[in-house]
C-alpha positions in Angstrom: 136.1 75.1 132.3 137.6 74.5 135.7 135.6 77.5 137.1 132.4 76.2 135.6 132.8 72.6 137.0 133.8 74.0 140.3 130.5 76.3 140.4 128.4 73.5 139.4 129.8 71.2 142.1 129.5 73.7 144.8 125.9 74.5 144.0 124.5 71.1 142.7 122.3 70.3 145.8 120.7 73.9 145.5 120.3 73.4 141.5 118.6 70.0 142.2 116.3 71.3 145.1 115.3 74.2 142.9 114.3 72.2 139.9 112.4 69.7 142.6 110.2 72.7 143.8 109.3 73.7 140.1 108.4 70.1 139.5 105.8 70.1 142.2 103.5 72.6 140.4 101.1 70.8 138.1 101.3 72.9 135.2 98.9 70.8 133.0 98.2 73.0 129.9 95.8 70.6 128.4 93.3 70.4 131.5 91.5 73.9 132.4 91.4 72.5 136.0 95.0 73.4 136.2 94.7 76.9 134.8 96.2 78.5 138.0 99.0 76.2 138.4 100.0 76.9 134.9 100.0 80.6 135.6 101.6 80.1 139.0 104.5 78.3 137.2 105.1 81.4 134.9 105.6 83.5 138.1 107.9 80.9 139.3 110.1 80.9 136.2 110.0 84.8 136.2 111.5 85.3 139.7 114.2 82.3 138.8 115.2 84.5 135.8 115.5 87.6 138.0 117.5 85.9 140.5 119.8 84.4 137.8 120.7 87.7 136.5 118.4 88.9 133.8 118.4 92.8 133.6 114.5 92.7 132.6 112.2 90.0 133.1 108.3 90.2 132.4 105.0 88.0 132.3 103.8 88.7 128.8 99.9 88.1 128.4 98.8 86.4 125.2 95.2 85.1 124.1 96.2 81.9 126.1 98.8 81.1 128.6 101.6 83.9 129.5 105.1 83.8 128.1 107.8 84.6 130.5 110.4 87.0 128.5 113.7 88.1 130.1 117.2 89.5 128.7 120.5 90.2 129.8 122.3 92.9 127.6 125.9 93.5 127.6 126.8 95.1 124.5 125.5 95.8 121.0 128.5 94.7 119.3 128.1 91.2 120.8 125.8 88.4 119.4 122.4 87.6 121.0 121.4 83.9 121.9 117.5 83.7 122.4 116.7 80.6 124.6 113.4 79.0 124.1 111.8 76.6 126.7 108.2 75.5 127.9 107.1 75.3 131.5 103.7 73.4 130.8 103.8 69.5 131.0 101.7 66.6 129.6 98.8 65.1 131.6 100.1 62.4 133.8 97.6 59.7 133.1 97.4 56.7 133.7 98.2 57.5 137.4 97.9 54.0 138.4 101.0 53.3 136.2 103.3 55.7 138.3 105.3 54.3 141.1 105.5 57.6 142.8 103.2 60.8 142.5 103.6 62.6 139.2 103.9 65.8 141.1 105.9 64.3 144.1 109.4 64.5 142.8 111.7 61.8 144.1 115.2 60.8 143.3 115.9 57.1 142.7 119.1 55.5 141.3 118.6 53.1 138.3 120.8 51.2 136.0 121.1 54.2 133.5 121.3 56.4 136.0 123.7 55.5 138.9 123.9 58.8 140.4 120.1 59.0 140.5 117.3 60.5 138.5 114.4 63.0 139.4 110.9 61.2 138.8 108.3 63.4 138.0 106.2 64.7 135.3 108.1 67.4 133.3 111.4 66.4 134.8 113.0 66.0 131.3 110.2 67.6 129.4 110.7 70.3 129.4 111.3 71.8 133.0 114.3 70.1 133.9 116.0 71.0 130.6 114.7 74.6 130.5 115.8 74.9 133.9 119.3 74.1 133.0 119.4 77.4 130.9 118.4 79.4 133.8 121.1 78.1 136.0 123.7 78.4 133.2 122.9 82.0 133.2 123.3 82.2 136.8 126.6 80.4 136.5 128.0 82.6 133.7 126.7 85.8 135.7 128.2 84.9 138.9 131.6 83.8 137.5 131.8 86.6 135.1 131.7 84.4 132.1 128.7 85.7 130.2 130.3 86.5 126.6 127.3 87.6 124.8 123.5 88.9 125.0 121.0 86.4 126.1 117.2 86.3 126.0 114.6 84.1 127.2 111.3 83.2 126.0 109.6 80.4 127.8 106.0 79.4 127.0 103.0 77.6 128.7 101.4 76.1 125.8 103.8 73.7 124.1 102.2 70.6 124.8 98.9 71.8 123.3 100.3 73.5 120.1 101.7 76.7 121.2 99.0 78.7 119.5 99.6 81.8 121.5 103.3 81.6 120.9 102.9 82.1 117.1 100.7 85.1 117.9 103.3 86.4 120.3 106.3 85.9 117.9 104.8 87.5 115.1 103.9 90.8 117.4 107.4 91.0 118.9 109.9 90.4 116.2 112.0 93.4 117.3 112.1 92.2 121.1 113.0 88.7 120.1 115.7 89.6 117.4 118.7 87.3 117.9 121.7 85.7 116.1 120.8 82.0 117.1 118.1 80.3 119.1 119.1 77.5 121.6 116.6 74.9 122.8 117.0 72.0 125.2 113.9 70.0 124.4 115.4 67.0 122.7 117.7 64.3 123.8 121.0 62.5 123.2 122.2 59.0 122.4 123.6 58.1 125.9 125.6 59.5 128.9 128.8 58.6 127.2 127.9 59.5 123.6 126.4 63.0 123.1 124.4 64.1 119.9 123.0 67.0 118.4 119.6 66.8 117.0 119.6 68.0 113.3 116.2 67.1 112.3 112.4 67.4 113.7 109.5 65.7 112.3 106.4 67.7 111.8 103.0 66.9 113.0 99.4 66.7 112.1 97.0 65.8 115.0 93.4 65.2 114.4 90.2 63.7 116.0 87.5 61.6 114.2 84.0 60.7 115.1 82.0 58.0 113.3 78.2 58.2 114.1 75.9 55.4 113.2 72.2 55.1 114.8 70.8 58.1 116.6 71.2 56.4 120.0 73.0 53.5 121.6 70.9 50.3 120.7 70.3 46.9 122.2 73.0 44.7 120.6 70.6 41.6 120.4 67.6 43.4 118.9 69.7 45.5 116.4 73.1 43.5 116.1 73.8 42.6 112.5 71.1 44.9 111.2 72.7 48.3 111.6 76.2 49.7 111.3 78.2 49.4 114.6 80.4 52.7 114.6 83.1 51.0 116.6 83.6 48.1 114.2 83.6 50.7 111.3 85.9 52.8 112.9 88.2 49.9 113.6 88.3 48.9 110.1 88.8 52.4 108.6 91.8 52.7 110.9 93.1 49.2 109.9 93.0 50.3 106.3 95.4 53.3 106.7 98.3 50.9 106.6 98.8 48.3 104.1 100.6 44.7 104.7 104.2 46.6 104.6 102.8 49.3 107.1 103.0 51.7 104.3 100.2 54.5 104.9 97.5 54.2 102.1 96.3 57.8 102.1 96.7 59.1 98.5 99.2 61.5 98.0 100.7 61.2 101.5 104.1 60.5 100.2 104.4 62.7 97.4 106.7 65.3 99.1 108.5 63.1 101.4 112.3 63.6 101.3 114.1 60.1 100.5 117.8 60.1 102.0 120.4 59.1 100.0 122.5 56.0 100.7 125.1 58.0 101.9 123.1 59.8 104.4 121.6 56.6 105.9 125.0 55.2 105.9 126.1 58.3 108.2 122.9 57.6 110.4 123.7 54.0 110.8 127.1 54.9 112.3 125.2 56.0 115.8 125.6 53.4 118.3 122.5 51.3 118.4 121.7 48.0 120.0 118.3 46.4 118.6 118.4 43.8 121.4 118.7 46.5 124.1 115.8 48.5 122.4 113.7 45.6 122.7 114.6 44.5 126.1 113.9 48.3 127.4 110.6 48.1 126.0 109.8 44.4 126.8 109.0 43.3 123.3 110.3 40.4 121.2 110.4 42.2 117.9 110.2 45.7 116.3 107.5 46.7 113.9 107.2 49.0 111.0 107.5 50.2 107.7 109.2 47.5 105.4 112.5 48.5 104.1 113.8 50.8 106.9 115.8 50.3 110.1 114.3 51.2 113.5 116.2 54.3 113.6 115.2 55.3 110.1 111.4 54.4 110.8 111.4 57.0 114.0 113.2 59.8 112.3 113.3 60.2 108.6 109.9 58.2 107.6 106.5 59.7 108.3 104.1 58.0 110.4 100.3 57.6 111.4 99.4 56.6 114.8 96.1 56.3 116.9 96.6 57.8 120.1 93.4 57.2 121.7 90.3 55.3 120.9 87.1 54.8 122.7 83.1 54.6 122.4 80.2 52.5 123.8 80.3 50.9 127.4 83.8 50.8 129.1 82.6 50.3 132.9 82.5 47.6 135.0 80.7 44.5 134.1 78.6 44.2 130.7 76.3 46.2 129.1 75.2 45.0 125.5 75.2 48.0 123.4 75.9 49.2 119.8 77.1 52.5 120.4 75.6 55.5 118.5 79.3 57.2 118.3 82.9 55.9 118.3 86.0 58.3 118.5 89.8 58.1 117.9 92.7 60.8 118.2 95.4 60.2 115.5 98.6 61.6 114.8 101.0 61.8 111.8 104.6 62.9 112.3 105.7 64.2 109.1 109.2 64.7 107.6 110.8 67.8 105.9 108.7 69.0 102.8 105.4 67.8 104.0 103.2 70.4 104.6 100.9 69.6 107.9 98.1 71.7 106.6 98.1 69.8 103.4 98.5 66.2 104.9 95.6 67.1 107.5 93.4 67.9 104.5 94.5 64.6 102.5 93.7 62.7 105.5 90.3 64.3 106.0 89.3 63.6 102.3 90.2 60.1 102.6 89.0 59.1 105.9 85.6 60.9 105.4 85.7 58.7 101.9 86.1 55.5 103.9 82.6 55.7 105.5 80.3 52.9 104.6 76.6 53.7 104.2 74.7 53.9 107.4 77.3 56.1 109.0 78.8 59.6 109.0 82.4 60.7 109.6 83.5 64.0 111.2 87.2 64.8 111.2 88.4 67.5 113.6 92.0 68.9 113.0 93.6 70.0 116.4 97.1 71.3 115.7 100.1 70.8 113.8 103.6 72.0 112.6 106.4 71.7 109.9 109.3 69.7 109.9 112.7 71.0 110.5 116.4 70.4 109.4 119.3 72.4 110.8 122.7 72.4 108.5 125.7 71.2 110.5 127.9 73.9 108.5 126.6 76.7 110.6 128.5 78.2 113.5 125.8 77.4 115.9 125.9 74.0 115.1 129.9 74.0 115.5 129.6 75.9 118.8 127.4 73.1 120.2 129.6 70.5 118.9 132.7 71.9 120.5 131.0 72.6 123.7 129.6 68.8 124.1 133.1 67.6 123.0 134.7 69.5 126.0 132.4 68.2 128.6 131.8 64.6 127.3 135.4 64.1 125.8 134.0 62.6 122.7 132.5 64.3 119.6 128.9 64.7 119.4 127.0 62.9 116.5 124.4 64.6 114.3 121.0 62.7 114.6 117.7 63.3 113.4 114.6 63.1 116.0 111.3 61.4 115.7 109.9 64.2 117.9 108.2 67.5 116.9 108.8 71.1 117.9 106.5 72.8 115.6 107.6 76.2 116.6 111.1 75.6 115.4 109.9 76.2 111.8 108.1 79.3 112.7 111.1 80.8 114.4 113.1 80.3 111.2 110.1 82.0 109.2 109.4 85.0 111.7 112.8 85.8 113.2 115.1 84.7 110.2 117.3 82.6 112.4 118.7 79.1 112.9 117.7 76.9 115.8 120.2 74.8 117.8 118.8 71.7 119.6 121.2 70.8 122.4 119.1 67.9 124.3 120.3 66.3 127.4 117.4 63.8 128.0 117.7 59.9 127.0 115.2 57.7 125.0 114.6 55.9 128.3 113.5 58.9 130.3 109.7 58.2 129.7 108.6 61.6 128.6 104.7 61.7 128.0 104.7 58.4 130.0 104.3 57.2 133.3 107.3 57.7 135.7 109.0 60.3 133.5 112.6 61.0 135.1 115.6 63.2 134.3 119.1 61.8 135.3 121.2 64.2 137.8 124.1 63.7 135.7 122.3 64.9 132.7 120.8 67.8 134.4 124.1 69.1 135.9 126.1 68.1 132.5 123.7 70.2 130.7 124.6 73.2 133.1 128.1 72.5 132.4 128.0 72.5 128.8 125.6 75.4 127.8 128.0 78.2 129.1 130.6 76.7 126.5 128.1 77.1 123.6 127.9 80.8 124.5 131.7 80.8 124.5 132.2 79.1 121.3 129.5 80.9 119.4 130.8 84.3 120.4 134.3 83.2 119.3 133.1 82.0 116.1 130.8 84.8 115.4 133.7 87.2 115.3 
């Protein structure tokens, strides 16, 4: 433990500088204009893994963006940990809300991060958290503390659905064979109270299009006489929730897992201040499904949210038109047992049925994934728990997350192994939002904690 701490202390400035250089590359997978930047990032990851001590590293071509694969093999008699991460990032829009350039990383001190935080797109999700594992491998190699075999699989399409990853995993099961999968793409409760994510919600993401007249119309000459697609779309969306914020799609809740009072009571033990939550978001009250707490609403309950809506004239000044078309992007976060393909079909059938005469509706599914629950009685969870307790000084709390990592259920299906989610980010780190950041404390604490996971997992595997 002392060797780990001393190594991190001796090299922390270099660790920070290397991450900053990686964050400067705008690896936005959703925008084809950044294709070369995404590819350049994969090359940078390959170089980093080689320097960290991998025996072999390769950039694996896929139908989409490449996957960086590397391994360090010690012995066939030792367990193998497969590390997954992603090097692509979300688009930084809206740019005017960033206090500094999204790809011009700067370090600023905040109330939550008195030691400073790196502000940049991808700092927490997931370049910073992925790079902790690269530096942890370096640490274990340089201090002769790597107790088992390790493999890396770092992809470039997580933010757009990981379609190529599924293709790659299905074709490389022997190459990816492992005893446990380790991911840091989640968070923890606070810098004094670590937690281990034991559940993820699934996801169904769709785009809807409502069409009315065959062209944009003068709102004076035609207003009130033909269906306005924007008016229609907003009414259709509003009808998807009832007065208790319960989703109204028939069959939507049929397979929803209802947690017992005992399980909900265990969840409630996690430290949480509703007032601090509201203050952090600058809201005067919370909002959501009746009968559930805030932490339950964003973790164990399914949701439906509009992520974007547009149509008609949105430029400067006035243009009095009735738009021919209106659009929206909608995501549904799902809980275990809800199949995302089934939910997508239920949504499509229901939403199309809401269209009034004079309009047509088109629903285009984009991507999705299954929810996941990790049992807390397996040795992977136990190893993570011991590692966190060593570095933070208090036991980690199991916690379900509201986020989605669709490939986790794919890993269990194809690779037949459990995934351990060791996140070091905080809810306040603004992932997917302007001013995303990652605490220096969190980054370095991750590098310090990860080697202990390897140590304990290897010991518990004997």
